[in-house]
DOMARMI-211116 format. One record per residue: x, y, z of N, C-alpha, C, O in turn; residue in three letters. Coordinates in steps of 0.1 Angstrom, whole numbers, plus 5000, padded with zeros to 4 digits. Example, Ala and Ser with C-alpha at 12.3 -4.5 7.8 and 13.67 -1.06 7.14 Angstrom:
residues 2
VEXPA    n.x    n.y    n.z   ca.x   ca.y   ca.z    c.x    c.y    c.z    o.x    o.y    o.z   type
VEXPA   5132   4943   5078   5123   4955   5078   5132   4967   5078   5142   4967   5085    ALA
VEXPA   5128   4978   5071   5137   4989   5071   5129   5000   5079   5134   5011   5080    SER
END
This chain:
residues 251
VEXPA    n.x    n.y    n.z   ca.x   ca.y   ca.z    c.x    c.y    c.z    o.x    o.y    o.z   type
VEXPA   1061   3846   8669   1052   3847   8657   1052   3833   8651   1061   3825   8652    SER
VEXPA   1041   3831   8643   1039   3818   8637   1045   3819   8623   1045   3829   8616    CYS
VEXPA   1051   3807   8618   1056   3806   8604   1045   3806   8594   1033   3806   8598    PRO
VEXPA   1048   3805   8582   1038   3805   8571   1028   3793   8572   1016   3795   8568    SER
VEXPA   1032   3782   8577   1023   3770   8578   1014   3771   8590   1005   3763   8591    GLU
VEXPA   1016   3781   8599   1008   3782   8610   1014   3776   8623   1022   3766   8621    GLY
VEXPA   1011   3780   8634   1016   3775   8647   1012   3761   8650   1020   3753   8655    CYS
VEXPA   1000   3757   8646   0995   3744   8648   1003   3733   8641   1008   3724   8647    PHE
VEXPA   1005   3735   8628   1013   3726   8620   1028   3726   8625   1034   3716   8626    ILE
VEXPA   1033   3738   8627   1047   3740   8631   1050   3733   8645   1060   3726   8646    ALA
VEXPA   1040   3734   8654   1042   3727   8667   1041   3712   8665   1048   3705   8672    ALA
VEXPA   1031   3707   8657   1030   3693   8655   1043   3688   8648   1048   3677   8651    LEU
VEXPA   1048   3695   8638   1060   3691   8631   1072   3690   8641   1080   3681   8641    ASP
VEXPA   1072   3699   8651   1083   3700   8661   1083   3687   8669   1093   3681   8671    ASP
VEXPA   1071   3684   8674   1070   3672   8683   1072   3659   8676   1078   3650   8681    ILE
VEXPA   1066   3658   8664   1067   3646   8656   1081   3643   8651   1086   3632   8651    THR
VEXPA   1088   3654   8647   1102   3653   8642   1111   3648   8654   1119   3640   8652    ARG
VEXPA   1108   3654   8665   1116   3650   8677   1114   3636   8681   1124   3629   8685    PHE
VEXPA   1102   3631   8681   1099   3617   8685   1102   3607   8675   1102   3595   8678    THR
VEXPA   1106   3611   8663   1109   3601   8652   1124   3602   8648   1128   3598   8637    THR
VEXPA   1132   3608   8656   1147   3608   8653   1152   3621   8650   1164   3623   8649    GLY
VEXPA   1143   3631   8646   1148   3644   8644   1152   3647   8629   1159   3657   8627    GLY
VEXPA   1148   3639   8620   1152   3641   8606   1143   3651   8599   1131   3652   8602    PHE
VEXPA   1148   3657   8588   1139   3665   8579   1135   3678   8584   1124   3682   8582    GLY
VEXPA   1144   3685   8591   1140   3699   8597   1138   3708   8585   1145   3708   8575    GLU
VEXPA   1127   3717   8586   1125   3727   8576   1115   3722   8566   1111   3730   8557    GLY
VEXPA   1110   3710   8566   1100   3705   8556   1087   3706   8562   1082   3697   8569    LEU
VEXPA   1081   3718   8561   1068   3721   8567   1057   3711   8564   1054   3709   8552    ALA
VEXPA   1051   3705   8574   1039   3697   8573   1043   3682   8570   1034   3674   8570    GLY
VEXPA   1055   3679   8566   1059   3665   8563   1057   3656   8574   1050   3646   8572    LEU
VEXPA   1063   3659   8586   1061   3649   8597   1047   3649   8602   1042   3638   8605    HIS
VEXPA   1040   3660   8602   1026   3660   8607   1018   3651   8598   1010   3643   8602    THR
VEXPA   1019   3653   8584   1012   3645   8575   1014   3630   8576   1005   3622   8576    GLY
VEXPA   1027   3626   8577   1031   3612   8577   1026   3606   8590   1020   3595   8589    LEU
VEXPA   1028   3612   8601   1024   3606   8614   1009   3606   8615   1003   3597   8622    ILE
VEXPA   1002   3616   8609   0987   3615   8609   0982   3603   8601   0972   3597   8606    ALA
VEXPA   0988   3600   8590   0984   3589   8582   0986   3576   8590   0977   3567   8591    ILE
VEXPA   0998   3575   8596   1001   3563   8604   0992   3561   8616   0987   3551   8619    VAL
VEXPA   0990   3572   8624   0982   3572   8636   0967   3568   8633   0961   3560   8639    ILE
VEXPA   0962   3576   8623   0948   3573   8619   0946   3559   8614   0936   3552   8618    ILE
VEXPA   0955   3554   8606   0954   3540   8601   0955   3530   8613   0948   3521   8613    GLY
VEXPA   0964   3533   8622   0966   3524   8634   0953   3524   8642   0949   3513   8646    ALA
VEXPA   0947   3535   8644   0935   3536   8653   0924   3529   8646   0917   3521   8652    VAL
VEXPA   0922   3531   8633   0911   3524   8626   0913   3509   8625   0904   3501   8627    LEU
VEXPA   0926   3505   8624   0928   3490   8623   0926   3484   8637   0920   3473   8638    TRP
VEXPA   0930   3491   8648   0928   3486   8661   0913   3485   8664   0908   3476   8671    LEU
VEXPA   0905   3494   8659   0890   3493   8660   0885   3481   8653   0876   3474   8658    MET
VEXPA   0890   3479   8641   0885   3467   8633   0888   3454   8640   0880   3445   8639    MET
VEXPA   0899   3453   8646   0903   3440   8653   0897   3439   8667   0899   3429   8674    VAL
VEXPA   0890   3450   8671   0884   3449   8684   0893   3452   8696   0891   3447   8707    GLY
VEXPA   0904   3459   8694   0913   3462   8705   0906   3472   8715   0900   3482   8711    GLN
VEXPA   0907   3469   8727   0899   3476   8737   0903   3491   8739   0895   3499   8743    GLY
VEXPA   0916   3494   8736   0920   3508   8738   0919   3517   8725   0924   3528   8725    ARG
VEXPA   0913   3512   8715   0913   3519   8702   0906   3532   8703   0910   3542   8698    ALA
VEXPA   0894   3532   8711   0887   3545   8712   0894   3555   8721   0893   3567   8719    TYR
VEXPA   0901   3550   8730   0910   3559   8738   0920   3566   8730   0922   3578   8731    LEU
VEXPA   0927   3558   8721   0937   3564   8712   0930   3574   8702   0936   3584   8699    TYR
VEXPA   0918   3571   8698   0911   3580   8689   0909   3593   8696   0910   3604   8690    ALA
VEXPA   0905   3593   8708   0902   3605   8716   0915   3613   8718   0915   3625   8717    ALA
VEXPA   0926   3606   8721   0939   3612   8724   0945   3618   8711   0949   3630   8711    ILE
VEXPA   0947   3609   8701   0955   3613   8690   0948   3620   8679   0954   3627   8671    PHE
VEXPA   0935   3619   8679   0927   3626   8668   0918   3637   8674   0918   3648   8670    ILE
VEXPA   0911   3633   8685   0902   3643   8691   0908   3655   8697   0904   3666   8695    GLY
VEXPA   0919   3652   8705   0926   3663   8712   0932   3673   8702   0930   3685   8704    THR
VEXPA   0939   3669   8692   0945   3679   8682   0934   3687   8675   0935   3699   8672    PRO
VEXPA   0922   3680   8673   0911   3688   8666   0906   3698   8675   0902   3709   8671    LEU
VEXPA   0905   3696   8688   0901   3706   8698   0911   3717   8698   0907   3729   8698    ILE
VEXPA   0924   3714   8698   0934   3725   8697   0932   3733   8685   0932   3746   8686    TYR
VEXPA   0929   3727   8674   0928   3734   8661   0915   3743   8662   0916   3754   8657    LEU
VEXPA   0904   3738   8667   0892   3746   8668   0894   3758   8677   0887   3768   8675    ALA
VEXPA   0902   3757   8687   0904   3768   8697   0915   3777   8692   0918   3787   8699    LEU
VEXPA   0922   3774   8681   0932   3782   8676   0945   3781   8684   0953   3791   8685    GLY
VEXPA   0947   3770   8690   0959   3767   8698   0968   3757   8692   0963   3748   8684    GLN
VEXPA   0981   3757   8695   0988   3767   8702   0991   3779   8694   0990   3779   8682    PRO
VEXPA   0993   3791   8700   0996   3803   8693   1011   3806   8692   1015   3817   8688    ASN
VEXPA   1019   3796   8695   1033   3797   8693   1038   3783   8688   1032   3773   8691    VAL
VEXPA   1048   3783   8679   1052   3771   8672   1061   3761   8680   1071   3757   8675    PRO
VEXPA   1057   3757   8692   1065   3749   8700   1058   3736   8703   1047   3735   8707    TYR
VEXPA   1065   3725   8700   1060   3711   8701   1057   3707   8715   1049   3697   8717    GLY
VEXPA   1062   3713   8725   1060   3709   8738   1046   3710   8743   1042   3703   8753    ARG
VEXPA   1037   3717   8735   1023   3718   8739   1016   3705   8736   1005   3703   8740    TYR
VEXPA   1022   3697   8728   1016   3684   8724   1023   3672   8731   1020   3661   8728    PHE
VEXPA   1031   3675   8740   1039   3664   8747   1030   3655   8755   1034   3643   8756    ILE
VEXPA   1019   3660   8760   1010   3651   8768   1004   3641   8758   1001   3629   8763    GLY
VEXPA   1001   3645   8746   0995   3635   8736   1005   3625   8733   1002   3613   8732    ILE
VEXPA   1017   3629   8729   1027   3620   8724   1033   3611   8735   1041   3602   8732    PHE
VEXPA   1030   3613   8748   1034   3604   8758   1027   3591   8757   1032   3581   8762    ALA
VEXPA   1016   3590   8749   1009   3578   8747   1014   3570   8734   1009   3560   8731    PHE
VEXPA   1023   3576   8727   1028   3570   8715   1034   3556   8717   1031   3547   8709    LEU
VEXPA   1043   3554   8727   1048   3541   8729   1037   3530   8732   1039   3519   8728    PRO
VEXPA   1026   3535   8738   1015   3525   8742   1008   3520   8729   1006   3508   8728    LEU
VEXPA   1005   3530   8720   0998   3526   8708   1007   3517   8699   1003   3508   8692    ILE
VEXPA   1020   3521   8699   1030   3513   8691   1030   3499   8696   1030   3489   8689    ILE
VEXPA   1031   3497   8710   1031   3484   8716   1018   3476   8712   1019   3464   8710    ALA
VEXPA   1007   3482   8713   0994   3475   8710   0994   3471   8695   0990   3460   8692    ASP
VEXPA   0998   3479   8686   0998   3476   8672   1008   3464   8669   1005   3455   8662    VAL
VEXPA   1020   3465   8675   1030   3455   8673   1024   3441   8679   1026   3431   8673    MET
VEXPA   1018   3442   8690   1013   3430   8697   1002   3423   8688   1002   3411   8687    GLY
VEXPA   0993   3432   8683   0982   3426   8675   0988   3420   8662   0983   3409   8658    GLU
VEXPA   0997   3426   8655   1003   3421   8643   1010   3408   8646   1009   3398   8638    ILE
VEXPA   1018   3408   8656   1026   3397   8660   1018   3384   8663   1022   3373   8660    ARG
VEXPA   1006   3387   8668   0998   3376   8672   0990   3370   8660   0984   3359   8662    ALA
VEXPA   0990   3376   8649   0982   3372   8638   0990   3365   8627   0983   3358   8619    ARG
VEXPA   1003   3366   8626   1010   3359   8615   1025   3358   8618   1030   3366   8626    SER
VEXPA   1031   3348   8613   1045   3346   8615   1053   3357   8608   1063   3362   8614    LYS
VEXPA   1050   3361   8595   1057   3372   8589   1056   3385   8598   1065   3394   8597    PRO
VEXPA   1045   3386   8606   1044   3397   8615   1055   3398   8625   1058   3409   8629    GLY
VEXPA   1060   3387   8629   1071   3387   8638   1083   3394   8633   1089   3403   8639    HIS
VEXPA   1087   3391   8620   1098   3397   8614   1096   3412   8611   1104   3420   8614    LEU
VEXPA   1083   3415   8607   1080   3429   8604   1081   3437   8617   1086   3449   8617    LEU
VEXPA   1076   3432   8628   1076   3440   8641   1090   3441   8646   1094   3451   8652    MET
VEXPA   1099   3430   8644   1113   3431   8648   1120   3442   8640   1128   3450   8646    ALA
VEXPA   1117   3443   8627   1124   3454   8619   1119   3468   8623   1127   3477   8624    MET
VEXPA   1106   3469   8626   1100   3482   8630   1106   3486   8643   1109   3498   8646    ALA
VEXPA   1107   3476   8653   1112   3479   8666   1127   3483   8665   1131   3493   8672    LEU
VEXPA   1134   3477   8656   1148   3480   8654   1150   3494   8649   1158   3502   8653    LEU
VEXPA   1141   3498   8639   1141   3511   8633   1138   3522   8644   1144   3532   8644    ALA
VEXPA   1128   3519   8652   1124   3528   8663   1135   3530   8673   1138   3542   8677    LEU
VEXPA   1141   3519   8677   1152   3520   8687   1164   3528   8681   1170   3536   8688    ILE
VEXPA   1167   3525   8668   1179   3531   8662   1176   3547   8661   1185   3554   8664    SER
VEXPA   1164   3550   8657   1161   3565   8655   1162   3572   8669   1167   3583   8670    ALA
VEXPA   1157   3565   8679   1157   3572   8692   1171   3572   8699   1174   3581   8706    ASN
VEXPA   1179   3562   8695   1193   3562   8700   1200   3573   8694   1208   3580   8701    THR
VEXPA   1199   3575   8681   1205   3586   8674   1200   3599   8680   1209   3608   8682    TRP
VEXPA   1187   3600   8682   1182   3613   8688   1188   3615   8702   1191   3627   8705    SER
VEXPA   1189   3605   8710   1195   3606   8723   1209   3611   8723   1214   3619   8731    LEU
VEXPA   1217   3606   8713   1231   3610   8712   1232   3625   8708   1241   3632   8713    THR
VEXPA   1223   3629   8700   1222   3644   8696   1219   3652   8708   1225   3663   8710    GLN
VEXPA   1210   3647   8716   1206   3655   8728   1217   3655   8738   1220   3666   8744    PHE
VEXPA   1224   3644   8739   1236   3644   8749   1247   3653   8744   1253   3659   8752    GLN
VEXPA   1248   3655   8731   1259   3663   8726   1255   3678   8726   1264   3686   8730    ARG
VEXPA   1243   3681   8723   1239   3695   8722   1230   3700   8734   1232   3712   8738    SER
VEXPA   1222   3692   8739   1213   3696   8749   1204   3708   8745   1200   3709   8734    GLY
VEXPA   1203   3718   8754   1195   3730   8751   1204   3740   8743   1199   3751   8740    ARG
VEXPA   1216   3736   8740   1225   3745   8732   1240   3742   8735   1243   3738   8746    GLY
VEXPA   1248   3744   8725   1262   3741   8726   1269   3753   8732   1279   3759   8725    GLN
VEXPA   1265   3758   8743   1269   3771   8748   1284   3771   8752   1292   3780   8750    TYR
VEXPA   1288   3760   8759   1302   3759   8763   1312   3758   8751   1323   3764   8752    SER
VEXPA   1308   3752   8740   1316   3751   8728   1317   3765   8722   1328   3769   8718    GLU
VEXPA   1306   3772   8722   1307   3786   8716   1316   3795   8725   1324   3803   8719    ALA
VEXPA   1314   3794   8738   1323   3801   8747   1338   3798   8745   1346   3807   8744    PHE
VEXPA   1341   3785   8745   1355   3781   8743   1360   3786   8730   1372   3790   8729    ASN
VEXPA   1352   3786   8719   1357   3790   8706   1361   3805   8707   1371   3809   8701    PHE
VEXPA   1352   3813   8713   1355   3827   8714   1368   3830   8723   1376   3838   8719    ILE
VEXPA   1369   3823   8734   1380   3825   8743   1393   3821   8735   1403   3828   8736    ILE
VEXPA   1393   3810   8728   1405   3805   8722   1409   3813   8709   1420   3811   8705    ASN
VEXPA   1400   3821   8704   1403   3829   8693   1403   3844   8696   1401   3852   8687    ASN
VEXPA   1406   3847   8708   1406   3861   8712   1419   3864   8719   1425   3855   8726    SER
VEXPA   1425   3876   8717   1437   3880   8724   1435   3881   8739   1423   3882   8743    PRO
VEXPA   1445   3882   8747   1444   3883   8761   1437   3897   8765   1438   3906   8757    ALA
VEXPA   1430   3897   8776   1424   3909   8780   1409   3908   8780   1404   3897   8777    GLY
VEXPA   1402   3918   8783   1387   3918   8783   1381   3915   8769   1387   3918   8759    PRO
VEXPA   1370   3909   8770   1362   3905   8757   1351   3915   8756   1344   3919   8766    LEU
VEXPA   1348   3919   8743   1336   3927   8741   1327   3918   8731   1331   3914   8721    THR
VEXPA   1315   3916   8736   1305   3908   8728   1292   3915   8727   1286   3919   8737    ILE
VEXPA   1287   3915   8715   1273   3920   8713   1264   3909   8710   1268   3898   8707    GLY
VEXPA   1251   3912   8712   1241   3901   8710   1227   3907   8708   1225   3919   8711    SER
VEXPA   1218   3899   8701   1205   3903   8700   1196   3900   8712   1184   3903   8713    ASP
VEXPA   1202   3893   8722   1196   3889   8734   1207   3889   8745   1211   3878   8750    MET
VEXPA   1211   3901   8749   1222   3903   8758   1219   3896   8772   1229   3890   8778    THR
VEXPA   1207   3897   8777   1204   3892   8790   1207   3877   8790   1213   3872   8800    PHE
VEXPA   1202   3869   8781   1203   3855   8781   1218   3851   8778   1223   3842   8785    ARG
VEXPA   1224   3858   8769   1238   3855   8767   1247   3857   8779   1255   3849   8783    LEU
VEXPA   1245   3869   8786   1253   3872   8797   1251   3862   8809   1260   3859   8816    ALA
VEXPA   1239   3858   8810   1236   3848   8821   1244   3835   8820   1249   3830   8830    MET
VEXPA   1246   3831   8807   1253   3818   8805   1268   3821   8805   1276   3814   8811    ILE
VEXPA   1272   3831   8798   1287   3834   8796   1293   3838   8810   1304   3835   8812    PHE
VEXPA   1286   3845   8818   1291   3849   8831   1294   3837   8840   1303   3836   8847    ASP
VEXPA   1285   3827   8838   1287   3815   8846   1299   3807   8841   1307   3803   8849    HIS
VEXPA   1300   3806   8827   1312   3799   8822   1325   3807   8824   1336   3801   8826    LEU
VEXPA   1324   3820   8825   1336   3828   8826   1342   3827   8840   1353   3831   8843    ALA
VEXPA   1334   3822   8850   1339   3820   8864   1351   3811   8864   1359   3812   8873    GLN
VEXPA   1352   3802   8854   1363   3793   8854   1376   3798   8847   1386   3792   8847    LYS
VEXPA   1375   3811   8842   1386   3817   8836   1389   3831   8842   1381   3835   8852    THR
VEXPA   1399   3837   8838   1402   3850   8843   1398   3861   8834   1403   3873   8835    ALA
VEXPA   1389   3858   8825   1385   3868   8815   1373   3876   8819   1364   3872   8826    ARG
VEXPA   1374   3889   8816   1363   3898   8818   1355   3901   8805   1361   3902   8795    THR
VEXPA   1342   3900   8806   1334   3902   8794   1325   3915   8795   1318   3917   8805    ILE
VEXPA   1326   3923   8785   1318   3935   8784   1307   3932   8773   1310   3929   8762    HIS
VEXPA   1295   3934   8777   1284   3931   8768   1278   3944   8762   1277   3954   8768    TYR
VEXPA   1276   3943   8749   1271   3955   8741   1257   3953   8737   1254   3942   8731    ILE
VEXPA   1248   3962   8741   1234   3961   8737   1232   3962   8722   1241   3968   8715    GLN
VEXPA   1222   3955   8716   1220   3955   8702   1221   3968   8695   1226   3970   8684    PRO
VEXPA   1215   3979   8701   1214   3992   8695   1227   3999   8695   1229   4009   8688    GLN
VEXPA   1237   3994   8702   1250   4000   8703   1261   3993   8696   1273   3997   8696    ASN
VEXPA   1258   3982   8689   1268   3973   8683   1275   3981   8672   1288   3980   8671    VAL
VEXPA   1268   3988   8664   1274   3995   8652   1284   4006   8656   1294   4009   8649    SER
VEXPA   1282   4012   8668   1291   4022   8673   1302   4017   8682   1314   4022   8681    ASN
VEXPA   1299   4007   8691   1309   4002   8700   1318   3992   8693   1329   3990   8697    LYS
VEXPA   1313   3985   8682   1321   3976   8675   1328   3965   8683   1340   3964   8684    LYS
VEXPA   1319   3957   8690   1325   3946   8698   1332   3936   8689   1329   3935   8677    PRO
VEXPA   1342   3929   8694   1350   3919   8686   1341   3908   8682   1344   3901   8671    ALA
VEXPA   1331   3904   8689   1322   3893   8686   1307   3897   8686   1303   3906   8694    TRP
VEXPA   1300   3890   8678   1285   3892   8678   1279   3878   8679   1282   3870   8670    LEU
VEXPA   1270   3876   8689   1264   3863   8690   1249   3865   8689   1242   3872   8696    VAL
VEXPA   1243   3858   8679   1229   3858   8677   1222   3847   8684   1227   3836   8684    THR
VEXPA   1212   3850   8692   1205   3840   8700   1191   3838   8695   1185   3827   8697    VAL
VEXPA   1185   3847   8688   1171   3846   8683   1169   3842   8669   1158   3842   8664    LEU
VEXPA   1180   3839   8662   1180   3836   8648   1181   3821   8646   1190   3814   8651    VAL
VEXPA   1172   3815   8638   1173   3800   8635   1185   3797   8626   1188   3806   8618    LYS
VEXPA   1191   3786   8627   1203   3782   8619   1201   3784   8604   1210   3789   8597    PRO
VEXPA   1189   3780   8599   1187   3782   8584   1185   3796   8580   1186   3799   8568    GLU
VEXPA   1184   3805   8589   1183   3819   8586   1195   3828   8589   1195   3840   8587    LYS
VEXPA   1205   3821   8594   1218   3828   8597   1225   3831   8584   1228   3822   8576    MET
VEXPA   1229   3843   8582   1236   3847   8570   1251   3847   8572   1256   3846   8583    VAL
VEXPA   1258   3846   8561   1273   3845   8561   1279   3858   8567   1290   3857   8573    ASP
VEXPA   1273   3869   8565   1279   3882   8570   1268   3891   8575   1257   3891   8569    SER
VEXPA   1271   3899   8585   1261   3909   8590   1268   3923   8588   1279   3925   8593    ILE
VEXPA   1262   3932   8581   1267   3945   8579   1258   3955   8586   1246   3956   8584    CYS
VEXPA   1265   3964   8594   1258   3974   8601   1263   3988   8598   1275   3991   8599    LEU
VEXPA   1254   3997   8594   1258   4011   8591   1261   4018   8604   1253   4016   8613    ASP
VEXPA   1271   4026   8604   1274   4034   8616   1266   4048   8615   1264   4053   8604    THR
VEXPA   1263   4053   8627   1255   4066   8627   1264   4077   8622   1258   4087   8617    LYS
VEXPA   1277   4076   8624   1285   4087   8620   1288   4088   8605   1294   4097   8600    GLU
VEXPA   1283   4078   8598   1285   4078   8583   1299   4072   8579   1303   4074   8568    GLY
VEXPA   1306   4066   8589   1319   4060   8586   1317   4047   8579   1306   4043   8576    ALA
VEXPA   1328   4040   8577   1327   4027   8571   1318   4018   8579   1318   4018   8591    HIS
VEXPA   1310   4009   8573   1301   4001   8580   1308   3990   8588   1320   3987   8585    PRO
VEXPA   1302   3985   8598   1308   3974   8606   1303   3961   8601   1291   3958   8599    VAL
VEXPA   1313   3952   8598   1310   3939   8592   1314   3927   8601   1325   3927   8606    VAL
VEXPA   1305   3918   8602   1308   3906   8610   1306   3893   8601   1297   3893   8593    TYR
VEXPA   1315   3884   8602   1315   3872   8594   1311   3860   8603   1315   3859   8615    ARG
VEXPA   1303   3851   8598   1299   3839   8606   1310   3830   8608   1317   3826   8599    LEU
VEXPA   1313   3827   8621   1325   3819   8625   1321   3805   8629   1329   3796   8629    ALA
VEXPA   1308   3804   8634   1303   3791   8639   1289   3791   8642   1283   3801   8646    GLY
VEXPA   1282   3780   8640   1268   3778   8643   1267   3767   8654   1273   3756   8652    VAL
VEXPA   1260   3770   8665   1259   3761   8676   1245   3758   8679   1238   3766   8686    TYR
VEXPA   1240   3747   8674   1225   3744   8675   1222   3738   8689   1231   3735   8697    PRO
VEXPA   1209   3736   8691   1205   3728   8702   1197   3716   8698   1194   3714   8686    TYR
VEXPA   1193   3707   8707   1185   3696   8703   1174   3694   8713   1175   3696   8725    TRP
VEXPA   1162   3690   8707   1151   3687   8716   1140   3697   8714   1139   3703   8703    GLY
VEXPA   1131   3699   8724   1120   3708   8722   1122   3721   8729   1112   3730   8728    LEU
VEXPA   1133   3724   8734   1135   3737   8741   1150   3740   8741   1159   3732   8744    SER
VEXPA   1153   3752   8737   1167   3757   8736   1169   3768   8726   1159   3773   8720    GLY
VEXPA   1181   3772   8724   1184   3783   8714   1196   3780   8706   1206   3776   8712    THR
VEXPA   1195   3782   8693   1207   3780   8685   1215   3793   8685   1209   3804   8684    PRO
VEXPA   1228   3792   8686   1237   3804   8686   1245   3805   8673   1250   3795   8668    TRP
VEXPA   1245   3817   8668   1254   3820   8657   1265   3830   8661   1262   3840   8666    GLY
VEXPA   1277   3825   8660   1289   3833   8665   1295   3840   8653   1300   3834   8644    VAL
VEXPA   1295   3854   8653   1301   3862   8643   1313   3869   8648   1314   3873   8660    TYR
VEXPA   1323   3871   8639   1335   3878   8643   1337   3891   8635   1334   3891   8623    ARG
VEXPA   1341   3901   8642   1344   3914   8635   1355   3913   8625   1366   3908   8628    LEU
VEXPA   1353   3917   8613   1363   3917   8602   1365   3930   8597   1357   3939   8598    VAL
VEXPA   1377   3932   8591   1381   3945   8585   1377   3945   8571   1385   3940   8562    ASP
VEXPA   1366   3951   8567   1361   3951   8553   1361   3966   8548   1356   3975   8555    MET
VEXPA   1367   3968   8537   1367   3982   8531   1355   3985   8524   1355   3990   8512    ALA
VEXPA   1343   3983   8530   1331   3987   8524   1327   4001   8527   1329   4006   8538    TRP
VEXPA   1322   4008   8517   1318   4022   8520   1303   4022   8525   1299   4032   8532    THR
VEXPA   1296   4012   8521   1282   4011   8526   1278   3997   8526   1284   3988   8519    LYS
VEXPA   1267   3993   8534   1262   3980   8534   1255   3977   8521   1248   3985   8516    CYS
VEXPA   1257   3964   8516   1250   3961   8503   1235   3959   8505   1228   3956   8496    PRO
END
């Protein structure tokens, strides 16, 4: 489903945030607006100075998104649908830098500073990707293993299929057996751990309370760790631990 700002803006935010270092997550429209100003200004300036590829950049960076918007695409908020457009970003940056550098000595210093900022942002982004990749799955797995007593593990999830596919692979290196509990059975089976796969980090709550069908005390889980991903594809995991709470009903 699309967020309040719409899938078009959310997808552009996703790709622009990723290509500029990954800062400012959750600020809807900020990255799209800023990069639109920069790109449109760069294209117009390249046209004014007679740069040969200016009209190509106009078609790619301005025309293509407008076609997407007119067609109501994308219908999901994922930046990878614009990755073909942003593949040309280094080329337009190089042309702008070259034109400025050729016109003034202060332009040399300005371009050196801009290039340093770009390299620094992308280096930071690369380190985040190296650390998290599509998800910090092994870290989440090790946390659960290291904080569980010996014997079989019981784990519930809102996406059991995806969780089991990864955990079964990681569990091959251990002697642990894992029993997975389907979402609809968590309140009755009361697994020791609950892992959310479909919830974004900013929407993860400190505790999850589930009423039992038998009318007994509710089942309560406390957030024990958040394991994000980095890039344009992946899933953030929230690891919750079963706690003994004397609640008569969920708040």
